[in-house]
C-alpha positions as CSV (number, residue, x, y, z in Angstrom):
1,M,0.0,0.0,0.0
2,N,1.3,3.4,-0.9
3,I,-0.1,6.8,0.3
4,R,0.6,9.8,-1.9
5,L,-0.4,13.3,-1.0
6,G,-0.8,16.6,-2.7
7,L,-1.6,19.7,-0.6
8,D,-4.2,22.5,-1.3
9,S,-3.3,25.8,0.3
10,G,-6.9,26.3,1.6
11,A,-7.3,29.6,-0.3
12,H,-10.9,28.9,-1.0
13,S,-11.8,27.8,2.5
14,L,-9.8,30.7,4.0
15,Y,-11.8,33.3,2.0
16,K,-15.1,31.6,2.4
17,L,-14.9,31.0,6.2
18,V,-12.9,34.0,7.3
19,F,-13.0,36.9,4.8
20,S,-16.3,36.5,2.9
21,R,-18.5,38.3,5.4
22,T,-18.6,42.0,6.5
23,D,-18.5,43.1,10.1
24,S,-22.3,43.0,10.1
25,G,-22.3,39.4,8.9
26,A,-23.4,40.1,5.4
27,K,-21.9,37.8,2.8
28,V,-19.7,39.4,0.1
29,Q,-20.2,38.0,-3.4
30,R,-17.1,37.1,-5.4
31,E,-17.8,39.7,-8.0
32,H,-17.8,42.5,-5.4
33,V,-14.5,41.5,-3.7
34,T,-11.9,44.2,-3.6
35,F,-9.2,42.0,-2.1
36,E,-8.3,44.2,0.9
37,Y,-8.3,41.0,2.9
38,V,-5.0,40.1,1.3
39,D,-3.3,43.0,3.2
40,T,-4.8,42.0,6.6
41,P,-2.6,40.7,9.5
42,R,-4.7,37.5,9.6
43,F,-4.1,36.7,5.9
44,R,-0.3,37.3,6.3
45,Q,-0.3,35.1,9.5
46,Y,-1.9,32.3,7.6
47,L,0.5,32.7,4.7
48,D,3.5,32.7,7.0
49,A,2.3,29.6,8.8
50,Y,1.7,27.9,5.4
51,M,5.2,28.7,4.3
52,E,6.8,27.7,7.5
53,F,5.1,24.3,7.3
54,L,6.1,23.8,3.7
55,L,9.7,24.6,4.5
56,E,9.6,21.7,7.0
57,R,7.3,19.2,5.3
58,G,6.9,20.2,1.7
59,K,8.9,17.2,0.5
60,D,6.2,14.9,1.8
61,F,3.8,16.1,-1.0
62,D,3.8,15.4,-4.7
63,F,2.9,19.1,-5.1
64,Y,1.5,22.0,-3.1
65,V,-0.5,24.9,-4.2
66,N,0.0,28.6,-4.1
67,L,-2.2,30.6,-1.6
68,D,-3.9,32.0,-4.7
69,I,-6.3,34.9,-4.6
70,I,-9.3,33.7,-6.6
71,M,-10.3,36.2,-9.3
72,S,-7.2,38.3,-8.9
73,A,-4.3,37.0,-11.0
74,E,-2.2,40.0,-10.0
75,K,-2.5,39.4,-6.3
76,S,-2.0,35.6,-6.8
77,I,1.3,36.3,-8.5
78,E,2.4,38.6,-5.7
79,V,1.8,35.7,-3.2
80,Q,3.5,33.2,-5.6
81,K,6.6,35.4,-5.7
82,I,6.6,35.7,-1.9
83,M,6.6,32.0,-1.5
84,E,9.2,31.5,-4.2
85,R,11.6,33.9,-2.5
86,E,11.4,31.6,0.5
87,G,12.7,28.8,-1.7
88,L,9.3,27.1,-2.2
89,T,7.9,25.9,-5.5
90,P,4.1,26.1,-5.2
91,L,1.8,25.4,-8.2
92,P,0.5,28.7,-9.6
93,V,-3.2,28.7,-10.2
94,F,-5.2,30.3,-13.0
95,H,-9.0,30.9,-12.8
96,L,-11.8,31.4,-15.2
97,N,-12.3,35.2,-15.9
98,E,-8.8,36.2,-15.1
99,P,-6.8,38.0,-17.8
100,W,-5.6,35.6,-20.5
101,E,-2.0,36.8,-20.5
102,Y,-1.6,35.3,-17.0
103,W,-2.4,31.8,-18.3
104,K,0.3,32.3,-21.0
105,R,2.7,33.5,-18.4
106,Y,2.2,30.5,-16.2
107,A,2.3,28.0,-19.2
108,D,5.5,29.5,-20.5
109,S,7.3,29.7,-17.1
110,Y,6.2,26.7,-15.1
111,S,6.2,22.9,-15.7
112,Y,3.1,22.3,-13.5
113,I,0.2,24.7,-13.0
114,G,-3.3,24.6,-11.5
115,L,-6.5,25.4,-13.4
116,G,-9.4,26.5,-11.4
117,G,-12.9,27.8,-12.1
118,L,-15.2,24.9,-11.2
119,G,-16.2,24.9,-7.6
120,Q,-16.9,28.6,-7.5
121,D,-20.5,28.2,-8.8
122,I,-19.3,27.8,-12.4
123,P,-21.3,25.2,-14.3
124,M,-19.4,22.7,-16.6
125,E,-21.1,24.1,-19.7
126,R,-19.6,27.6,-19.0
127,F,-16.2,26.1,-18.2
128,M,-15.8,24.1,-21.4
129,P,-15.0,27.0,-23.8
130,F,-12.5,28.3,-21.3
131,G,-10.9,24.9,-20.9
132,D,-10.7,24.5,-24.7
133,K,-8.8,27.8,-25.0
134,A,-6.5,27.0,-22.1
135,F,-5.5,23.5,-23.3
136,K,-5.2,24.6,-26.9
137,Y,-2.4,27.0,-25.9
138,I,-0.4,24.3,-24.1
139,M,-0.8,21.4,-26.6
140,D,2.3,20.5,-28.6
141,K,2.1,17.8,-31.3
142,G,-1.0,16.4,-29.7
143,R,0.1,16.3,-26.1
144,P,0.3,18.9,-23.3
145,R,3.8,20.5,-22.9
146,V,3.1,21.4,-19.2
147,K,1.3,19.5,-16.5
148,V,-2.1,20.8,-15.4
149,H,-3.9,20.1,-12.1
150,G,-7.7,20.5,-12.4
151,F,-9.4,21.6,-9.2
152,A,-12.8,19.9,-8.4
153,V,-12.8,18.0,-11.7
154,N,-14.7,14.7,-11.7
155,A,-17.1,14.9,-14.6
156,V,-16.2,12.2,-17.1
157,A,-16.9,14.6,-20.0
158,M,-14.3,17.0,-18.6
159,L,-11.7,14.3,-18.0
160,K,-12.0,12.9,-21.5
161,R,-11.9,16.3,-23.2
162,F,-8.9,17.8,-21.4
163,P,-5.6,15.9,-20.8
164,Y,-5.1,16.8,-17.1
165,Y,-2.0,15.5,-15.4
166,S,-3.9,15.4,-12.1
167,V,-7.3,16.3,-10.8
168,D,-9.0,16.2,-7.4
169,A,-12.5,15.2,-6.5
170,S,-14.5,15.1,-3.3
171,S,-17.7,13.5,-4.7
172,W,-16.6,10.1,-3.4
173,T,-17.3,11.3,0.2
174,T,-20.2,13.6,-0.7
175,F,-22.1,10.7,-2.2
176,A,-21.2,8.5,0.7
177,R,-22.5,11.0,3.3
178,N,-25.8,11.1,1.5
179,G,-26.1,7.3,1.4
180,V,-25.2,7.0,-2.3
181,I,-22.7,4.8,-4.2
182,C,-21.4,5.3,-7.7
183,I,-22.0,2.4,-10.1
184,P,-20.1,2.4,-13.4
185,V,-21.9,1.5,-16.6
186,P,-22.1,-2.2,-17.2
187,I,-20.7,-3.9,-20.3
188,W,-23.2,-6.5,-21.6
189,K,-22.7,-9.6,-23.7
190,N,-25.5,-12.0,-24.4
191,R,-27.6,-10.5,-21.6
192,N,-24.7,-11.0,-19.1
193,V,-22.5,-8.3,-17.5
194,I,-18.9,-9.1,-18.4
195,G,-17.4,-5.9,-16.9
196,F,-17.9,-2.2,-16.2
197,T,-16.7,0.9,-18.0
198,Y,-15.7,4.0,-16.0
199,L,-15.4,6.6,-18.7
200,K,-19.2,7.1,-18.9
201,P,-21.4,9.0,-16.4
202,P,-22.1,6.6,-13.5
203,Y,-25.3,5.7,-11.9
204,A,-25.8,7.3,-8.5
205,V,-27.6,4.7,-6.5
206,P,-29.0,5.4,-3.0
207,V,-28.3,2.5,-0.6
208,G,-28.5,4.1,2.9
209,D,-31.3,3.8,5.3
210,R,-32.1,7.5,5.2
211,S,-32.8,7.4,1.5
212,M,-35.1,4.3,1.5
213,H,-38.0,6.4,0.1
214,K,-36.2,7.3,-3.1
215,T,-37.4,5.5,-6.3
216,K,-33.8,4.9,-7.3
217,H,-32.9,3.2,-4.0
218,L,-31.3,-0.3,-4.4
219,T,-34.3,-1.9,-2.8
220,N,-36.7,-0.3,-5.3
221,Q,-34.8,-1.2,-8.4
222,F,-36.2,-3.6,-11.0
223,E,-34.8,-7.2,-10.8
224,L,-32.2,-6.9,-13.6
225,P,-30.5,-3.5,-12.6
226,K,-30.7,-4.6,-8.9
227,R,-28.8,-7.8,-9.8
228,V,-26.1,-5.8,-11.7
229,I,-25.7,-3.3,-8.8
230,E,-25.4,-6.1,-6.3
231,Q,-22.8,-7.8,-8.5
232,Y,-20.7,-4.6,-8.6
233,I,-20.9,-4.3,-4.8
234,R,-19.7,-7.9,-4.4
235,D,-17.0,-7.2,-6.9
236,C,-15.9,-4.5,-4.5
237,G,-15.6,-7.0,-1.7
238,F,-18.9,-6.5,0.2
239,E,-22.4,-7.8,0.5
240,P,-25.1,-5.4,-0.6
241,E,-26.4,-5.1,2.9
242,Q,-23.0,-3.8,4.1
243,A,-23.4,-0.7,1.7
244,K,-25.6,0.8,4.4
245,E,-22.4,1.5,6.3
246,Y,-20.6,4.8,5.7
247,W,-17.1,3.4,5.5
248,V,-18.2,0.7,3.0
249,R,-19.7,3.4,0.8
250,D,-16.4,5.4,1.0
251,I,-14.5,2.3,-0.2
252,I,-16.9,1.6,-3.0
253,N,-16.8,5.2,-4.2
254,I,-13.0,5.3,-4.0
255,K,-12.9,2.1,-6.1
256,F,-15.0,3.9,-8.7
257,Y,-12.6,6.8,-8.9
258,L,-9.6,4.5,-9.1
259,G,-11.4,2.8,-11.9
260,I,-11.7,6.2,-13.7
261,E,-8.0,6.8,-13.2
262,R,-7.1,3.4,-14.6
263,E,-9.2,3.8,-17.7
264,L,-8.3,7.4,-18.1
265,K,-4.6,6.6,-18.3
266,D,-5.2,4.2,-21.1
267,Y,-7.4,6.8,-22.9
268,Y,-4.8,9.5,-22.5
269,A,-2.1,7.2,-23.8
270,E,-4.1,6.5,-27.0
271,R,-5.6,9.9,-27.6
272,F,-2.9,12.3,-26.3
273,N,0.3,10.1,-26.0
274,F,0.1,11.1,-22.3
275,P,-0.1,7.9,-20.2
276,E,1.5,9.7,-17.2
277,G,-1.6,11.9,-16.9
278,G,-5.0,11.2,-15.3
279,N,-3.9,11.0,-11.7
280,V,-6.9,11.3,-9.3
281,Y,-6.4,12.8,-5.8
282,L,-9.2,12.3,-3.3
283,A,-10.2,15.6,-1.6
284,G,-12.4,15.7,1.4
285,Q,-12.7,13.5,4.5
286,P,-14.2,10.1,4.9
287,S,-17.9,10.2,5.5
288,A,-17.7,8.1,8.7
289,S,-14.9,9.9,10.5
290,S,-11.6,11.5,9.8
291,T,-9.3,9.5,12.1
292,I,-6.1,7.4,11.5
293,P,-8.1,4.2,12.1
294,S,-10.7,5.3,9.6
295,F,-8.2,6.1,6.9
296,R,-6.2,2.9,7.7
297,R,-9.4,0.8,7.4
298,I,-10.1,2.4,4.0
299,S,-6.6,2.3,2.7
300,T,-6.0,-1.3,3.4
301,H,-8.5,-2.1,0.6
302,F,-6.2,-0.4,-1.9
303,P,-2.9,-2.3,-2.2
304,E,-2.2,-0.4,-5.4
305,G,-2.1,2.9,-3.4
306,V,-4.3,5.9,-2.8
307,K,-3.7,9.6,-3.5
308,Y,-5.3,12.2,-1.2
309,L,-5.5,16.0,-1.4
310,P,-5.8,17.5,2.1
311,T,-5.8,21.2,2.6
312,F,-3.7,23.3,5.0
313,F,-6.8,25.0,6.3
314,Y,-8.0,21.8,7.9
315,K,-4.8,20.9,9.7
316,K,-6.2,17.9,11.7
317,H,-7.2,16.1,8.5
318,M,-3.8,17.0,6.9
319,S,-1.9,15.8,9.9
320,I,-3.8,12.5,10.0
321,L,-2.8,11.8,6.4
322,L,0.8,12.7,7.0
323,D,1.0,10.4,10.0
324,L,-0.7,7.6,7.9
325,Q,1.8,8.1,5.1
326,K,4.7,7.9,7.5
327,T,3.3,4.8,9.1
328,V,2.8,3.1,5.8
329,E,6.3,4.0,4.6
330,R,7.9,2.7,7.8
331,R,6.1,-0.6,7.5
332,R,7.1,-0.9,3.8
333,L,10.7,-0.3,4.6
334,S,10.7,-2.7,7.5
335,L,9.3,-5.6,5.5
336,P,11.8,-8.4,5.1
337,R,13.3,-8.6,1.7
338,R,12.8,-11.8,-0.3
339,R,15.9,-13.8,-0.8
340,L,16.7,-14.5,-4.4
341,A,17.1,-18.1,-5.5
342,V,20.6,-18.8,-6.7
């Protein structure tokens, strides 16, 4: 088992939970933000703590993200340069509606950049033309010349259209919290299911006790789809009744996203000559509880490894994953080596 981590700066959470309201409690909409909050002592304290942490632990992450100022490319670059002067190498982030020259600047100056826009109330249909333009600029002989991380990207249509090096998604736990599991589209042959395909929009099937009244609930399915769903649950290593448990739904949904990653790499290799892309990082916390035993219980079901994207804003969750990563690494290094036959 291998635990790999990226790290989000928490820029979105920091703004949303700390700076998005006036003294009277009124919420400030994004389009009315004037970015004075960037010059406040609290913002600078957060940035300083983030940089201090990264100077000590940054090597434990595959990548870490700039404390970007959403909808202000100019302010984002200022923070990027502050971090770089400290010897750090954060991913710069470009967002929908920012001046186009900043995307060109990032793409021409960095080997790995972040692309935001989804997750700030931007629907996929609005993002698509923006994504087309962004990726067109970085394509060279059919493959991307820089690596791109897509924030909050989990729609299959998006993943197939744009050759991301990495993406993060929190839907696995959002679905699980609401009693739902993701079922990939079955592959049929002679009225029998011979496998599943992950690069088509999945079926969201309620299985929890709280959603029993829903017509799509597992218990309310017709005989044939019910049998297919139950087969998939068993393929994941559980009995259908166990899917009522939060942690089981977490595992089933993670298996779905790992299935996406597996098929996406093959798809990228064929379409973009980019088999190293399509890495899926799991954002968010388990639906049952965010503890080391909870993560260990989940991770033991994935000997091929799991990639997580914690955020610096939620330090407990981040620390739990770092501790788990170190524990797994120590165990791996302490395993006795096999003696070679001579």
